Every structure is written in C-alpha cells, then in structure tokens.
C-alpha positions in Angstrom: 0.0 -0.1 -0.1 1.2 3.5 -1.0 2.3 5.8 2.1 -0.4 7.9 3.1 -3.1 5.7 2.1 -6.4 3.1 3.8 -6.8 -0.3 2.1 -10.3 -1.5 1.8 -10.8 -4.9 1.7 -14.5 -6.5 -0.4 -15.1 -10.0 -0.1 -18.2 -12.0 -0.6 -18.4 -15.5 0.5 -20.1 -18.6 -1.5 -23.0 -19.2 0.0 -24.6 -22.5 -1.4 -27.8 -22.2 0.5 -28.5 -19.0 -1.5 -27.0 -20.6 -4.5 -29.5 -18.5 -7.0 -27.4 -15.6 -6.4 -24.0 -17.2 -6.8 -23.9 -15.6 -10.4 -24.9 -11.9 -9.2 -22.1 -10.0 -9.7 -23.7 -6.7 -7.9 -21.4 -3.4 -7.9 -19.6 -2.3 -5.0 -19.7 1.8 -4.3 -17.7 4.0 -2.4 -19.5 7.5 -2.0 -21.8 6.5 -5.0 -18.4 6.0 -7.0 -18.1 2.2 -8.7 -15.5 0.7 -6.9 -15.7 -3.0 -8.2 -17.8 -6.2 -8.7 -18.3 -8.5 -6.0 -18.4 -12.1 -7.2 -19.4 -15.1 -5.0 -16.1 -16.8 -3.3 -14.0 -13.8 -4.2 -12.1 -11.1 -2.5 -10.3 -8.0 -3.9 -8.8 -4.5 -2.5 -8.9 -1.1 -3.0 -6.9 1.9 -1.8 -8.5 5.2 -0.8 -7.0 8.6 0.3 -7.8 8.5 4.3 -11.6 10.0 5.0 -15.3 9.2 5.5 -16.8 7.0 2.6 -20.3 5.2 2.6 -19.7 1.8 1.2 -22.9 0.2 -0.7 -23.7 -2.2 -3.1 -26.0 -2.9 -5.9 -29.5 -4.7 -4.9 -29.0 -6.7 -8.1 -32.6 -8.0 -8.8 -33.4 -7.6 -5.4 -35.5 -4.3 -3.8 -32.7 -1.5 -2.6 -32.9 -1.5 1.0 -31.0 2.1 1.5 -28.3 0.1 3.9 -24.9 1.3 3.9 -21.7 1.2 6.1 -19.9 4.5 6.8 -16.2 3.9 7.4 -13.7 6.5 8.5 -10.4 5.5 7.0 -7.0 6.4 8.1 -3.9 6.3 6.6 -2.4 3.2 7.1 -4.9 1.1 8.1 -6.7 -2.0 6.7 -10.5 -2.1 6.5 -12.5 -5.3 5.7 -16.1 -5.5 3.6 -18.3 -8.2 3.0 -21.1 -8.2 0.7 -23.8 -10.5 2.0 -27.0 -11.8 0.7 -30.2 -10.4 2.4 -33.9 -11.3 2.3 -35.8 -7.8 1.3 -38.5 -8.4 3.9 -35.7 -8.2 6.7 -35.6 -4.3 5.0 -39.1 -3.3 5.3 -40.7 -5.0 2.2 -43.3 -7.4 3.7 -44.8 -7.7 0.2 -41.5 -9.6 -1.1 -41.9 -13.1 -1.5 -40.0 -15.5 -2.8 -41.2 -15.6 -6.7 -41.2 -11.9 -5.9 -38.0 -9.9 -5.4 -36.7 -11.6 -2.7 -32.8 -11.5 -2.9 -30.8 -8.1 -2.5 -27.5 -7.4 -0.7 -26.1 -5.4 1.8 -22.5 -4.5 2.9 -21.3 -5.3 6.6 -18.1 -4.5 7.9 -16.4 -7.2 9.3 -13.3 -7.6 12.1 -9.9 -8.2 10.6 -9.3 -11.7 12.5 -12.5 -13.0 10.8 -11.9 -11.3 7.5 -8.3 -12.8 7.3 -9.9 -16.4 8.0 -12.2 -16.1 4.9 -9.6 -14.5 2.7 -7.8 -17.8 2.8 -10.1 -19.8 1.5 -11.1 -17.1 -1.5 -10.1 -16.4 -4.9 -7.7 -13.4 -4.6 -8.5 -11.1 -7.4 -6.1 -8.2 -6.7 -6.5 -4.6 -6.6 -10.2 -3.7 -8.3 
C-alpha cells in the first residue's frame, strides 16, 4: 500500500444455501462511485485517500434497502467489508415473496481476524 493511503478489502463468501444468487456480481460503491464487482467466493482490495466513505452495494435483482456502511479510513489501515445476501423482507418489504424480488445485497463491516480467515479460502482478485 502506498504511504498515506488506507486499504479496503471487499469479500463475498460462497453461499450454497442461496445458490440462486451465486452468479450475481453486484457493483460495490464508495461515496456513490463504482469500486468493483463482487463475485461469490472472491476478495479484492482498493486503496483510498484517508477520510469518511459510505459503502453501498447494488441490489442486483432485489429491492433497494438503503443499507450502507460508513467507514472512517485512516492512513496505513486495512479495513474489511463483506457483501452479503439479504432477504428483502428484512428491510421493510413485507410484500416481497420468494417469487417476487426476495434477494438483495448489503454491505457489512467485518473484524480483521474473521476477514483474514475467510480471505484464505477465497479467490484473490487483487486490486479492483
């Protein structure tokens, strides 16, 4: 990582229980700007100038949730975010059914220890 930068790792586990979304590759955004596509079972990173960033992910076939994760990035730090499948009804869409638009994605912060364990099992894509 270049001096004065902060690194953000974006990972997405494979999820056999939700295999119907395995092929989805939703776009990840930082402050509204595209960062990279998240594919099941992969990890990538992106370096940022220190500051506050709001990370979101494209709903990709589901209903938008407004869910976001705001992270304050400091110089020299490494931060870990996970793209995770979420059922739309968990975000106030009671009318969403499995045959309607049940799937969406959310962005969640992960602890470094947990993230590093998962990263060891994923396909490494390098810098987005």
